[in-house]
All heavy atoms as TSV, in Angstrom:
chain	resi	resn	atom	element	x	y	z
A	1	MET	N	N	245.112	222.635	64.745
A	1	MET	CA	C	244.381	223.836	64.358
A	1	MET	C	C	242.881	223.556	64.703
A	1	MET	O	O	242.326	222.527	64.230
A	1	MET	CB	C	244.655	224.289	62.956
A	1	MET	CG	C	243.741	225.317	62.617
A	1	MET	SD	S	244.362	226.442	61.309
A	1	MET	CE	C	245.490	227.450	62.155
A	2	SER	N	N	242.195	224.570	65.184
A	2	SER	CA	C	240.774	224.424	65.311
A	2	SER	C	C	240.023	224.478	64.012
A	2	SER	O	O	240.525	225.086	63.017
A	2	SER	CB	C	240.258	225.580	66.278
A	2	SER	OG	O	240.872	225.566	67.497
A	3	ARG	N	N	238.918	223.828	63.970
A	3	ARG	CA	C	238.048	223.854	62.866
A	3	ARG	C	C	236.770	224.707	63.129
A	3	ARG	O	O	236.043	224.390	64.042
A	3	ARG	CB	C	237.646	222.499	62.441
A	3	ARG	CG	C	236.982	222.460	61.145
A	3	ARG	CD	C	236.728	220.982	60.814
A	3	ARG	NE	N	235.533	220.827	60.058
A	3	ARG	CZ	C	235.404	220.447	58.858
A	3	ARG	NH1	N	236.521	220.118	58.192
A	3	ARG	NH2	N	234.273	220.276	58.291
A	4	TYR	N	N	236.621	225.781	62.515
A	4	TYR	CA	C	235.623	226.793	62.755
A	4	TYR	C	C	234.452	226.558	61.693
A	4	TYR	O	O	234.798	226.368	60.533
A	4	TYR	CB	C	235.989	228.156	62.713
A	4	TYR	CG	C	237.160	228.438	63.887
A	4	TYR	CD1	C	238.376	228.444	63.561
A	4	TYR	CD2	C	236.617	228.609	65.143
A	4	TYR	CE1	C	239.330	228.637	64.580
A	4	TYR	CE2	C	237.529	228.847	66.222
A	4	TYR	CZ	C	238.863	228.898	65.978
A	4	TYR	OH	O	239.733	229.094	66.912
A	5	ARG	N	N	233.230	226.789	62.104
A	5	ARG	CA	C	232.112	226.898	61.219
A	5	ARG	C	C	231.867	228.262	60.861
A	5	ARG	O	O	231.886	229.201	61.685
A	5	ARG	CB	C	230.845	226.333	61.886
A	5	ARG	CG	C	231.028	224.742	62.051
A	5	ARG	CD	C	229.759	224.246	62.647
A	5	ARG	NE	N	229.272	225.035	63.787
A	5	ARG	CZ	C	228.146	224.862	64.279
A	5	ARG	NH1	N	227.156	224.039	63.722
A	5	ARG	NH2	N	227.733	225.566	65.373
A	6	ARG	N	N	231.507	228.521	59.587
A	6	ARG	CA	C	231.080	229.893	59.223
A	6	ARG	C	C	230.103	229.769	58.029
A	6	ARG	O	O	230.147	228.734	57.345
A	6	ARG	CB	C	232.207	230.785	58.916
A	6	ARG	CG	C	233.011	230.348	57.751
A	6	ARG	CD	C	234.202	231.230	57.450
A	6	ARG	NE	N	235.025	230.931	56.370
A	6	ARG	CZ	C	234.888	231.389	55.046
A	6	ARG	NH1	N	233.886	232.086	54.788
A	6	ARG	NH2	N	235.691	230.883	54.152
A	7	SER	N	N	229.288	230.808	57.829
A	7	SER	CA	C	228.422	230.713	56.716
A	7	SER	C	C	229.215	231.129	55.422
A	7	SER	O	O	230.208	231.737	55.494
A	7	SER	CB	C	227.279	231.685	56.827
A	7	SER	OG	O	227.754	233.011	56.803
A	8	LEU	N	N	228.824	230.535	54.332
A	8	LEU	CA	C	229.506	230.841	53.059
A	8	LEU	C	C	228.551	231.666	52.125
A	8	LEU	O	O	228.172	231.284	51.101
A	8	LEU	CB	C	229.782	229.556	52.377
A	8	LEU	CG	C	230.796	228.615	53.077
A	8	LEU	CD1	C	231.029	227.271	52.358
A	8	LEU	CD2	C	232.166	229.310	53.313
A	9	ILE	N	N	228.349	232.916	52.725
A	9	ILE	CA	C	227.479	233.832	51.995
A	9	ILE	C	C	228.332	234.894	51.289
A	9	ILE	O	O	229.129	235.570	52.067
A	9	ILE	CB	C	226.333	234.462	52.933
A	9	ILE	CG1	C	225.683	233.339	53.613
A	9	ILE	CG2	C	225.590	235.525	52.328
A	9	ILE	CD1	C	224.694	233.686	54.670
A	10	ASP	N	N	228.130	235.132	49.998
A	10	ASP	CA	C	228.845	236.233	49.375
A	10	ASP	C	C	228.666	237.526	50.120
A	10	ASP	O	O	227.459	237.909	50.418
A	10	ASP	CB	C	228.472	236.453	47.938
A	10	ASP	CG	C	229.040	235.243	47.049
A	10	ASP	OD1	O	229.882	234.539	47.526
A	10	ASP	OD2	O	228.533	235.128	45.936
A	11	GLY	N	N	229.650	238.387	50.310
A	11	GLY	CA	C	229.528	239.703	50.923
A	11	GLY	C	C	229.227	239.727	52.425
A	11	GLY	O	O	228.806	240.644	52.921
A	12	ALA	N	N	229.383	238.560	53.041
A	12	ALA	CA	C	229.085	238.395	54.479
A	12	ALA	C	C	229.987	239.330	55.335
A	12	ALA	O	O	231.055	239.657	54.960
A	12	ALA	CB	C	229.191	236.962	54.907
A	13	THR	N	N	229.578	239.610	56.578
A	13	THR	CA	C	230.355	240.373	57.534
A	13	THR	C	C	230.767	239.446	58.715
A	13	THR	O	O	229.931	238.710	59.108
A	13	THR	CB	C	229.532	241.528	58.080
A	13	THR	OG1	O	229.265	242.397	57.000
A	13	THR	CG2	C	230.287	242.383	59.058
A	14	TYR	N	N	232.085	239.471	59.042
A	14	TYR	CA	C	232.573	238.630	60.030
A	14	TYR	C	C	233.260	239.456	61.155
A	14	TYR	O	O	233.920	240.395	60.827
A	14	TYR	CB	C	233.666	237.706	59.411
A	14	TYR	CG	C	233.042	236.707	58.468
A	14	TYR	CD1	C	233.050	236.980	57.083
A	14	TYR	CD2	C	232.389	235.507	58.835
A	14	TYR	CE1	C	232.567	236.078	56.144
A	14	TYR	CE2	C	231.917	234.712	57.979
A	14	TYR	CZ	C	231.967	234.970	56.650
A	14	TYR	OH	O	231.443	234.104	55.736
A	15	PHE	N	N	233.062	238.900	62.354
A	15	PHE	CA	C	233.830	239.408	63.506
A	15	PHE	C	C	234.786	238.375	63.808
A	15	PHE	O	O	234.525	237.212	63.966
A	15	PHE	CB	C	232.979	239.709	64.730
A	15	PHE	CG	C	233.610	239.974	66.015
A	15	PHE	CD1	C	234.131	241.216	66.263
A	15	PHE	CD2	C	233.930	238.960	66.900
A	15	PHE	CE1	C	234.858	241.540	67.439
A	15	PHE	CE2	C	234.650	239.165	67.977
A	15	PHE	CZ	C	235.065	240.424	68.362
A	16	PHE	N	N	236.125	238.751	64.092
A	16	PHE	CA	C	237.099	237.813	64.616
A	16	PHE	C	C	238.113	238.458	65.557
A	16	PHE	O	O	238.157	239.617	65.609
A	16	PHE	CB	C	237.731	237.092	63.443
A	16	PHE	CG	C	238.677	237.964	62.581
A	16	PHE	CD1	C	239.968	238.117	62.836
A	16	PHE	CD2	C	238.130	238.801	61.515
A	16	PHE	CE1	C	240.851	239.055	62.157
A	16	PHE	CE2	C	238.892	239.575	60.736
A	16	PHE	CZ	C	240.315	239.715	61.094
A	17	THR	N	N	238.776	237.564	66.280
A	17	THR	CA	C	239.814	237.972	67.172
A	17	THR	C	C	241.125	237.226	66.771
A	17	THR	O	O	241.152	236.062	66.523
A	17	THR	CB	C	239.429	237.586	68.708
A	17	THR	OG1	O	238.223	238.275	68.870
A	17	THR	CG2	C	240.496	238.011	69.634
A	18	LEU	N	N	242.150	237.991	66.700
A	18	LEU	CA	C	243.557	237.410	66.444
A	18	LEU	C	C	244.278	237.591	67.869
A	18	LEU	O	O	244.327	238.676	68.364
A	18	LEU	CB	C	244.228	238.075	65.439
A	18	LEU	CG	C	245.657	237.785	65.110
A	18	LEU	CD1	C	245.933	237.580	63.651
A	18	LEU	CD2	C	246.623	238.660	65.807
A	19	THR	N	N	244.886	236.484	68.425
A	19	THR	CA	C	245.505	236.611	69.664
A	19	THR	C	C	246.916	236.045	69.524
A	19	THR	O	O	247.142	235.046	68.847
A	19	THR	CB	C	244.756	235.680	70.669
A	19	THR	OG1	O	243.440	236.043	70.828
A	19	THR	CG2	C	245.439	235.799	71.989
A	20	LEU	N	N	247.897	236.702	70.064
A	20	LEU	CA	C	249.299	236.222	70.085
A	20	LEU	C	C	249.382	235.110	71.008
A	20	LEU	O	O	248.718	235.004	72.063
A	20	LEU	CB	C	250.265	237.414	70.582
A	20	LEU	CG	C	250.266	238.660	69.695
A	20	LEU	CD1	C	251.197	239.683	70.253
A	20	LEU	CD2	C	250.604	238.371	68.255
A	21	ALA	N	N	250.346	234.164	70.639
A	21	ALA	CA	C	250.539	233.010	71.589
A	21	ALA	C	C	251.104	233.500	72.965
A	21	ALA	O	O	250.808	232.928	73.997
A	21	ALA	CB	C	251.524	232.130	70.830
A	22	GLU	N	N	251.850	234.518	72.970
A	22	GLU	CA	C	252.437	235.019	74.190
A	22	GLU	C	C	251.582	236.105	74.670
A	22	GLU	O	O	251.611	237.241	74.344
A	22	GLU	CB	C	253.892	235.548	73.943
A	22	GLU	CG	C	254.596	235.865	75.133
A	22	GLU	CD	C	255.975	236.305	74.863
A	22	GLU	OE1	O	256.704	235.732	74.010
A	22	GLU	OE2	O	256.500	237.181	75.648
A	23	ARG	N	N	250.645	235.790	75.573
A	23	ARG	CA	C	249.575	236.739	76.053
A	23	ARG	C	C	249.997	237.928	76.782
A	23	ARG	O	O	249.352	238.925	76.996
A	23	ARG	CB	C	248.502	235.988	76.758
A	23	ARG	CG	C	247.644	235.083	75.921
A	23	ARG	CD	C	246.951	235.737	74.737
A	23	ARG	NE	N	246.098	236.919	75.081
A	23	ARG	CZ	C	244.802	236.814	75.231
A	23	ARG	NH1	N	244.082	235.818	74.994
A	23	ARG	NH2	N	244.192	238.014	75.591
A	24	ASN	N	N	251.259	237.887	77.386
A	24	ASN	CA	C	251.659	238.989	78.063
A	24	ASN	C	C	252.647	239.938	77.212
A	24	ASN	O	O	253.245	240.893	77.740
A	24	ASN	CB	C	252.533	238.511	79.302
A	24	ASN	CG	C	253.754	237.795	79.060
A	24	ASN	OD1	O	253.907	237.390	77.816
A	24	ASN	ND2	N	254.510	237.441	80.025
A	25	SER	N	N	252.669	239.684	75.940
A	25	SER	CA	C	253.345	240.529	74.923
A	25	SER	C	C	252.831	241.875	74.590
A	25	SER	O	O	251.676	242.013	74.758
A	25	SER	CB	C	253.472	239.644	73.642
A	25	SER	OG	O	254.177	240.471	72.606
A	26	GLN	N	N	253.647	242.800	74.358
A	26	GLN	CA	C	253.183	244.225	73.880
A	26	GLN	C	C	253.360	244.369	72.334
A	26	GLN	O	O	253.527	245.426	71.872
A	26	GLN	CB	C	253.994	245.217	74.651
A	26	GLN	CG	C	253.756	245.226	76.113
A	26	GLN	CD	C	252.446	245.856	76.550
A	26	GLN	OE1	O	252.095	246.960	76.084
A	26	GLN	NE2	N	251.679	245.179	77.326
A	27	LEU	N	N	253.667	243.267	71.764
A	27	LEU	CA	C	254.156	243.227	70.322
A	27	LEU	C	C	253.304	244.017	69.324
A	27	LEU	O	O	253.747	244.837	68.517
A	27	LEU	CB	C	254.427	241.781	69.732
A	27	LEU	CG	C	254.966	241.669	68.294
A	27	LEU	CD1	C	256.354	242.174	68.346
A	27	LEU	CD2	C	254.858	240.261	67.950
A	28	LEU	N	N	251.960	243.888	69.371
A	28	LEU	CA	C	251.125	244.509	68.427
A	28	LEU	C	C	251.210	246.095	68.499
A	28	LEU	O	O	251.193	246.811	67.538
A	28	LEU	CB	C	249.764	244.189	68.528
A	28	LEU	CG	C	249.504	242.655	68.203
A	28	LEU	CD1	C	247.931	242.327	68.371
A	28	LEU	CD2	C	249.852	242.356	66.807
A	29	LEU	N	N	251.483	246.579	69.741
A	29	LEU	CA	C	251.581	248.001	69.944
A	29	LEU	C	C	253.061	248.502	69.564
A	29	LEU	O	O	253.202	249.520	69.011
A	29	LEU	CB	C	251.194	248.435	71.302
A	29	LEU	CG	C	249.774	248.287	71.734
A	29	LEU	CD1	C	249.497	248.684	73.138
A	29	LEU	CD2	C	248.814	248.908	70.714
A	30	LYS	N	N	254.002	247.671	69.962
A	30	LYS	CA	C	255.371	247.998	69.700
A	30	LYS	C	C	255.585	248.066	68.193
A	30	LYS	O	O	256.468	248.882	67.713
A	30	LYS	CB	C	256.330	247.061	70.321
A	30	LYS	CG	C	256.470	247.135	71.882
A	30	LYS	CD	C	257.385	246.168	72.453
A	30	LYS	CE	C	257.536	246.282	73.935
A	30	LYS	NZ	N	258.371	245.264	74.529
A	31	GLU	N	N	254.979	247.248	67.424
A	31	GLU	CA	C	255.192	247.052	66.067
A	31	GLU	C	C	253.994	247.519	65.216
A	31	GLU	O	O	253.721	247.081	64.191
A	31	GLU	CB	C	255.490	245.657	65.664
A	31	GLU	CG	C	256.759	245.109	66.335
A	31	GLU	CD	C	258.128	245.736	65.868
A	31	GLU	OE1	O	258.044	246.404	64.774
A	31	GLU	OE2	O	259.047	245.537	66.545
A	32	ILE	N	N	253.285	248.566	65.764
A	32	ILE	CA	C	252.084	249.020	65.011
A	32	ILE	C	C	252.306	249.571	63.575
A	32	ILE	O	O	251.548	249.287	62.661
A	32	ILE	CB	C	251.411	250.198	65.957
A	32	ILE	CG1	C	249.964	250.441	65.332
A	32	ILE	CG2	C	252.200	251.524	65.913
A	32	ILE	CD1	C	248.945	249.320	65.722
A	33	SER	N	N	253.466	250.096	63.338
A	33	SER	CA	C	253.769	250.495	61.961
A	33	SER	C	C	253.840	249.287	61.054
A	33	SER	O	O	253.288	249.395	59.870
A	33	SER	CB	C	254.973	251.366	61.891
A	33	SER	OG	O	254.909	252.562	62.469
A	34	ARG	N	N	254.475	248.298	61.438
A	34	ARG	CA	C	254.592	247.045	60.649
A	34	ARG	C	C	253.288	246.403	60.437
A	34	ARG	O	O	252.919	245.848	59.412
A	34	ARG	CB	C	255.590	246.075	61.247
A	34	ARG	CG	C	256.978	246.495	61.267
A	34	ARG	CD	C	257.872	245.742	62.047
A	34	ARG	NE	N	258.971	245.150	61.239
A	34	ARG	CZ	C	259.847	244.316	61.549
A	34	ARG	NH1	N	259.820	243.729	62.740
A	34	ARG	NH2	N	260.805	243.932	60.702
A	35	LEU	N	N	252.426	246.399	61.492
A	35	LEU	CA	C	251.133	245.808	61.532
A	35	LEU	C	C	250.288	246.553	60.456
A	35	LEU	O	O	249.612	245.896	59.585
A	35	LEU	CB	C	250.424	245.886	62.811
A	35	LEU	CG	C	249.014	245.374	62.902
A	35	LEU	CD1	C	248.896	243.807	62.530
A	35	LEU	CD2	C	248.479	245.509	64.361
A	36	ARG	N	N	250.314	247.902	60.506
A	36	ARG	CA	C	249.551	248.798	59.450
A	36	ARG	C	C	249.977	248.402	58.065
A	36	ARG	O	O	249.155	248.266	57.195
A	36	ARG	CB	C	249.749	250.186	59.724
A	36	ARG	CG	C	248.945	250.607	60.954
A	36	ARG	CD	C	248.986	252.206	61.130
A	36	ARG	NE	N	248.319	252.547	62.242
A	36	ARG	CZ	C	248.798	253.393	63.181
A	36	ARG	NH1	N	250.154	253.848	63.212
A	36	ARG	NH2	N	248.096	253.800	64.195
A	37	ASN	N	N	251.240	248.267	57.875
A	37	ASN	CA	C	251.841	248.023	56.520
A	37	ASN	C	C	251.359	246.649	56.074
A	37	ASN	O	O	250.945	246.504	54.898
A	37	ASN	CB	C	253.396	248.124	56.571
A	37	ASN	CG	C	254.068	247.859	55.207
A	37	ASN	OD1	O	253.423	248.344	54.210
A	37	ASN	ND2	N	255.150	247.378	55.165
A	38	ALA	N	N	251.533	245.650	56.925
A	38	ALA	CA	C	251.020	244.335	56.457
A	38	ALA	C	C	249.532	244.289	56.250
A	38	ALA	O	O	248.999	243.619	55.234
A	38	ALA	CB	C	251.450	243.334	57.621
A	39	TYR	N	N	248.835	244.949	57.107
A	39	TYR	CA	C	247.355	245.017	56.874
A	39	TYR	C	C	246.916	245.562	55.577
A	39	TYR	O	O	246.141	245.086	54.808
A	39	TYR	CB	C	246.686	245.821	58.059
A	39	TYR	CG	C	245.199	245.590	58.156
A	39	TYR	CD1	C	244.742	244.790	59.150
A	39	TYR	CD2	C	244.348	246.502	57.510
A	39	TYR	CE1	C	243.365	244.665	59.304
A	39	TYR	CE2	C	243.028	246.438	57.619
A	39	TYR	CZ	C	242.456	245.498	58.588
A	39	TYR	OH	O	241.154	245.374	58.761
A	40	GLY	N	N	247.657	246.675	55.228
A	40	GLY	CA	C	247.395	247.335	53.931
A	40	GLY	C	C	247.646	246.408	52.703
A	40	GLY	O	O	246.908	246.363	51.756
A	41	LYS	N	N	248.810	245.712	52.931
A	41	LYS	CA	C	249.198	244.779	51.763
A	41	LYS	C	C	248.219	243.625	51.608
A	41	LYS	O	O	247.922	243.293	50.450
A	41	LYS	CB	C	250.656	244.268	52.088
A	41	LYS	CG	C	251.722	245.160	51.727
A	41	LYS	CD	C	253.000	244.594	52.051
A	41	LYS	CE	C	254.165	245.527	51.831
A	41	LYS	NZ	N	255.569	245.033	52.031
A	42	VAL	N	N	247.778	243.037	52.674
A	42	VAL	CA	C	246.836	241.969	52.653
A	42	VAL	C	C	245.508	242.514	52.047
A	42	VAL	O	O	244.940	241.794	51.253
A	42	VAL	CB	C	246.540	241.426	54.058
A	42	VAL	CG1	C	245.445	240.457	53.991
A	42	VAL	CG2	C	247.846	240.686	54.512
A	43	ASN	N	N	245.073	243.643	52.432
A	43	ASN	CA	C	243.821	244.250	51.922
A	43	ASN	C	C	243.822	244.505	50.475
A	43	ASN	O	O	242.832	244.405	49.789
A	43	ASN	CB	C	243.458	245.577	52.737
A	43	ASN	CG	C	242.099	245.965	52.507
A	43	ASN	OD1	O	241.835	247.194	52.239
A	43	ASN	ND2	N	241.039	245.103	52.504
A	44	LYS	N	N	245.004	244.926	49.940
A	44	LYS	CA	C	245.153	245.102	48.462
A	44	LYS	C	C	245.051	243.807	47.785
A	44	LYS	O	O	244.502	243.621	46.685
A	44	LYS	CB	C	246.446	245.812	48.225
A	44	LYS	CG	C	246.420	247.167	48.478
A	44	LYS	CD	C	247.653	247.989	48.153
A	44	LYS	CE	C	247.569	249.394	48.586
A	44	LYS	NZ	N	248.959	250.026	48.396
A	45	ARG	N	N	245.711	242.728	48.389
A	45	ARG	CA	C	245.654	241.481	47.624
A	45	ARG	C	C	244.396	240.693	47.719
A	45	ARG	O	O	243.906	240.056	46.812
A	45	ARG	CB	C	246.847	240.553	48.215
A	45	ARG	CG	C	246.994	239.204	47.428
A	45	ARG	CD	C	248.148	238.564	47.816
A	45	ARG	NE	N	248.282	237.350	47.125
A	45	ARG	CZ	C	249.233	236.355	47.172
A	45	ARG	NH1	N	250.187	236.609	48.045
A	45	ARG	NH2	N	249.195	235.314	46.551
A	46	TYR	N	N	243.752	240.756	48.937
A	46	TYR	CA	C	242.482	240.127	49.184
A	46	TYR	C	C	241.456	241.219	49.679
A	46	TYR	O	O	241.418	241.485	50.835
A	46	TYR	CB	C	242.607	239.135	50.322
A	46	TYR	CG	C	243.614	238.031	49.966
A	46	TYR	CD1	C	244.920	238.096	50.572
A	46	TYR	CD2	C	243.338	237.049	49.080
A	46	TYR	CE1	C	245.846	237.110	50.277
A	46	TYR	CE2	C	244.293	236.061	48.716
A	46	TYR	CZ	C	245.598	236.074	49.319
A	46	TYR	OH	O	246.586	235.162	49.129
A	47	PRO	N	N	240.820	241.824	48.710
A	47	PRO	CA	C	239.900	242.969	49.063
A	47	PRO	C	C	238.904	242.618	50.114
A	47	PRO	O	O	238.193	241.688	50.006
A	47	PRO	CB	C	239.344	243.432	47.780
A	47	PRO	CG	C	240.245	242.822	46.715
A	47	PRO	CD	C	240.814	241.571	47.335
A	48	PHE	N	N	238.725	243.454	51.093
A	48	PHE	CA	C	237.655	243.379	52.060
A	48	PHE	C	C	237.447	244.762	52.542
A	48	PHE	O	O	238.288	245.592	52.532
A	48	PHE	CB	C	237.989	242.405	53.212
A	48	PHE	CG	C	239.223	242.744	53.809
A	48	PHE	CD1	C	239.325	243.553	54.907
A	48	PHE	CD2	C	240.520	242.007	53.425
A	48	PHE	CE1	C	240.557	243.853	55.580
A	48	PHE	CE2	C	241.669	242.239	54.041
A	48	PHE	CZ	C	241.727	243.259	55.138
A	49	HIS	N	N	236.308	245.031	53.187
A	49	HIS	CA	C	235.988	246.289	53.763
A	49	HIS	C	C	236.168	246.141	55.281
A	49	HIS	O	O	235.500	245.289	55.956
A	49	HIS	CB	C	234.578	246.813	53.306
A	49	HIS	CG	C	234.233	247.992	53.953
A	49	HIS	ND1	N	234.754	249.217	53.647
A	49	HIS	CD2	C	233.277	248.349	54.897
A	49	HIS	CE1	C	234.123	250.191	54.351
A	49	HIS	NE2	N	233.231	249.643	55.192
A	50	THR	N	N	236.936	247.030	55.891
A	50	THR	CA	C	237.078	247.062	57.347
A	50	THR	C	C	235.987	247.974	57.929
A	50	THR	O	O	235.961	249.055	57.654
A	50	THR	CB	C	238.516	247.608	57.657
A	50	THR	OG1	O	239.534	246.752	57.082
A	50	THR	CG2	C	238.671	247.528	59.210
A	51	ILE	N	N	235.192	247.312	58.723
A	51	ILE	CA	C	234.170	248.007	59.456
A	51	ILE	C	C	234.720	248.670	60.771
A	51	ILE	O	O	234.545	249.780	61.088
A	51	ILE	CB	C	233.020	247.106	59.878
A	51	ILE	CG1	C	232.440	246.400	58.675
A	51	ILE	CG2	C	231.903	247.879	60.739
A	51	ILE	CD1	C	231.849	247.322	57.719
A	52	ALA	N	N	235.614	247.790	61.458
A	52	ALA	CA	C	236.131	248.257	62.742
A	52	ALA	C	C	237.369	247.391	63.021
A	52	ALA	O	O	237.356	246.287	62.707
A	52	ALA	CB	C	235.261	248.297	63.884
A	53	VAL	N	N	238.382	248.007	63.681
A	53	VAL	CA	C	239.475	247.250	64.223
A	53	VAL	C	C	239.863	247.875	65.561
A	53	VAL	O	O	239.867	249.095	65.737
A	53	VAL	CB	C	240.779	247.306	63.319
A	53	VAL	CG1	C	241.925	246.629	63.963
A	53	VAL	CG2	C	240.453	246.755	61.869
A	54	CYS	N	N	240.112	246.961	66.581
A	54	CYS	CA	C	240.542	247.382	67.894
A	54	CYS	C	C	241.802	246.656	68.169
A	54	CYS	O	O	241.798	245.399	68.213
A	54	CYS	CB	C	239.420	247.046	68.906
A	54	CYS	SG	S	239.897	247.537	70.605
A	55	ILE	N	N	242.811	247.477	68.346
A	55	ILE	CA	C	244.246	246.770	68.541
A	55	ILE	C	C	244.579	246.871	70.011
A	55	ILE	O	O	244.637	248.064	70.488
A	55	ILE	CB	C	245.263	247.456	67.609
A	55	ILE	CG1	C	244.849	247.205	66.244
A	55	ILE	CG2	C	246.633	246.701	67.900
A	55	ILE	CD1	C	245.691	248.019	65.102
A	56	MET	N	N	244.887	245.813	70.677
A	56	MET	CA	C	245.326	245.739	72.010
A	56	MET	C	C	246.730	245.215	72.048
A	56	MET	O	O	247.300	244.864	70.948
A	56	MET	CB	C	244.394	244.774	72.849
A	56	MET	CG	C	242.941	244.994	72.586
A	56	MET	SD	S	242.452	246.721	73.196
A	56	MET	CE	C	241.762	246.152	74.763
A	57	PRO	N	N	247.445	245.363	73.146
A	57	PRO	CA	C	248.945	244.941	73.144
A	57	PRO	C	C	249.141	243.448	72.615
A	57	PRO	O	O	250.097	243.272	71.940
A	57	PRO	CB	C	249.284	245.055	74.612
A	57	PRO	CG	C	248.428	246.127	75.200
A	57	PRO	CD	C	246.996	245.880	74.537
A	58	ASP	N	N	248.230	242.489	73.024
A	58	ASP	CA	C	248.467	241.085	72.725
A	58	ASP	C	C	247.367	240.612	71.776
A	58	ASP	O	O	247.444	239.339	71.592
A	58	ASP	CB	C	248.603	240.312	73.974
A	58	ASP	CG	C	247.290	240.302	74.747
A	58	ASP	OD1	O	246.419	241.224	74.515
A	58	ASP	OD2	O	247.160	239.436	75.661
A	59	HIS	N	N	246.405	241.307	71.355
A	59	HIS	CA	C	245.356	240.717	70.541
A	59	HIS	C	C	244.739	241.880	69.773
A	59	HIS	O	O	244.801	243.090	70.097
A	59	HIS	CB	C	244.298	239.923	71.232
A	59	HIS	CG	C	243.484	240.661	72.174
A	59	HIS	ND1	N	243.962	241.172	73.408
A	59	HIS	CD2	C	242.171	241.040	72.132
A	59	HIS	CE1	C	242.909	241.738	74.024
A	59	HIS	NE2	N	241.848	241.741	73.288
A	60	LEU	N	N	243.939	241.527	68.726
A	60	LEU	CA	C	243.112	242.517	67.994
A	60	LEU	C	C	241.743	241.900	67.719
A	60	LEU	O	O	241.606	240.664	67.617
A	60	LEU	CB	C	243.817	242.996	66.756
A	60	LEU	CG	C	244.100	242.200	65.574
A	60	LEU	CD1	C	242.858	241.990	64.652
A	60	LEU	CD2	C	245.246	242.751	64.766
A	61	HIS	N	N	240.764	242.723	67.579
A	61	HIS	CA	C	239.441	242.373	67.143
A	61	HIS	C	C	239.198	243.196	65.854
A	61	HIS	O	O	239.523	244.344	65.716
A	61	HIS	CB	C	238.368	242.858	68.154
A	61	HIS	CG	C	238.589	242.308	69.509
A	61	HIS	ND1	N	238.288	240.992	69.861
A	61	HIS	CD2	C	238.954	242.907	70.669
A	61	HIS	CE1	C	238.542	240.843	71.133
A	61	HIS	NE2	N	238.919	241.934	71.631
A	62	ALA	N	N	238.398	242.466	64.942
A	62	ALA	CA	C	238.077	243.119	63.689
A	62	ALA	C	C	236.860	242.756	63.259
A	62	ALA	O	O	236.276	241.544	63.440
A	62	ALA	CB	C	239.227	242.814	62.647
A	63	ILE	N	N	236.197	243.564	62.444
A	63	ILE	CA	C	234.926	243.298	61.735
A	63	ILE	C	C	235.156	243.689	60.293
A	63	ILE	O	O	235.446	244.814	59.977
A	63	ILE	CB	C	233.754	244.123	62.278
A	63	ILE	CG1	C	233.570	243.928	63.770
A	63	ILE	CG2	C	232.468	243.703	61.422
A	63	ILE	CD1	C	232.617	244.761	64.359
A	64	TRP	N	N	235.044	242.565	59.371
A	64	TRP	CA	C	235.279	242.786	57.980
A	64	TRP	C	C	233.954	242.364	57.195
A	64	TRP	O	O	233.334	241.533	57.536
A	64	TRP	CB	C	236.382	241.816	57.478
A	64	TRP	CG	C	237.720	242.098	57.920
A	64	TRP	CD1	C	238.234	243.190	58.674
A	64	TRP	CD2	C	238.882	241.361	57.644
A	64	TRP	NE1	N	239.485	243.102	58.780
A	64	TRP	CE2	C	239.949	241.865	58.178
A	64	TRP	CE3	C	239.135	240.119	57.026
A	64	TRP	CZ2	C	241.251	241.344	58.187
A	64	TRP	CZ3	C	240.387	239.522	56.927
A	64	TRP	CH2	C	241.430	240.150	57.476
A	65	THR	N	N	233.740	243.054	56.084
A	65	THR	CA	C	232.757	242.681	55.127
A	65	THR	C	C	233.572	242.272	53.847
A	65	THR	O	O	234.377	242.972	53.316
A	65	THR	CB	C	231.837	243.758	54.834
A	65	THR	OG1	O	231.096	244.087	56.009
A	65	THR	CG2	C	230.848	243.310	53.732
A	66	LEU	N	N	233.115	241.059	53.354
A	66	LEU	CA	C	233.739	240.551	52.111
A	66	LEU	C	C	233.114	241.172	50.893
A	66	LEU	O	O	232.028	241.784	50.969
A	66	LEU	CB	C	233.688	239.137	51.980
A	66	LEU	CG	C	234.396	238.238	53.054
A	66	LEU	CD1	C	234.117	236.817	52.903
A	66	LEU	CD2	C	235.894	238.566	53.122
A	67	PRO	N	N	233.697	241.229	49.736
A	67	PRO	CA	C	233.169	241.801	48.593
A	67	PRO	C	C	231.809	241.011	48.129
A	67	PRO	O	O	231.699	239.861	48.541
A	67	PRO	CB	C	234.181	241.523	47.483
A	67	PRO	CG	C	235.445	241.440	48.236
A	67	PRO	CD	C	235.128	240.754	49.470
A	68	PRO	N	N	231.010	241.677	47.418
A	68	PRO	CA	C	229.642	241.083	47.093
A	68	PRO	C	C	229.774	239.708	46.348
A	68	PRO	O	O	228.865	238.909	46.436
A	68	PRO	CB	C	228.999	242.085	46.245
A	68	PRO	CG	C	229.717	243.298	46.416
A	68	PRO	CD	C	231.040	242.986	46.910
A	69	ASP	N	N	230.773	239.492	45.653
A	69	ASP	CA	C	231.069	238.226	44.880
A	69	ASP	C	C	232.013	237.256	45.543
A	69	ASP	O	O	232.487	236.289	44.771
A	69	ASP	CB	C	231.505	238.595	43.437
A	69	ASP	CG	C	232.763	239.218	43.474
A	69	ASP	OD1	O	233.265	239.795	44.571
A	69	ASP	OD2	O	233.512	239.349	42.466
A	70	ASN	N	N	232.203	237.393	46.868
A	70	ASN	CA	C	233.240	236.544	47.517
A	70	ASN	C	C	232.691	236.069	48.796
A	70	ASN	O	O	232.067	236.859	49.673
A	70	ASN	CB	C	234.407	237.401	47.836
A	70	ASN	CG	C	235.620	236.571	48.237
A	70	ASN	OD1	O	235.448	235.531	48.905
A	70	ASN	ND2	N	236.830	237.063	48.110
A	71	HIS	N	N	232.831	234.716	49.099
A	71	HIS	CA	C	232.441	234.147	50.351
A	71	HIS	C	C	233.629	233.369	51.128
A	71	HIS	O	O	233.481	232.811	52.115
A	71	HIS	CB	C	231.284	233.089	50.185
A	71	HIS	CG	C	231.691	231.932	49.396
A	71	HIS	ND1	N	231.436	231.941	48.099
A	71	HIS	CD2	C	232.381	230.754	49.795
A	71	HIS	CE1	C	231.903	230.683	47.684
A	71	HIS	NE2	N	232.353	230.118	48.636
A	72	ASP	N	N	234.773	233.599	50.514
A	72	ASP	CA	C	236.001	232.884	51.046
A	72	ASP	C	C	237.000	233.873	51.402
A	72	ASP	O	O	238.117	233.898	51.124
A	72	ASP	CB	C	236.470	231.928	49.992
A	72	ASP	CG	C	237.476	230.902	50.541
A	72	ASP	OD1	O	237.492	230.708	51.813
A	72	ASP	OD2	O	238.187	230.328	49.760
């Protein structure tokens, strides 16, 4: 696994990309309902504010802001 550097500032905003291992897959679009459901569950358990999400067939981009008292 890669080791990434990031700032540890409470309430920081992050841009990230999630990519499927199989780059020619259409999985994220085919299973969009499941993705929305999982996203909602994660957001309830680990609160963050979604600034933007762009979902493509094989990857997604997102911009999140963490809560003011959270840097992790």
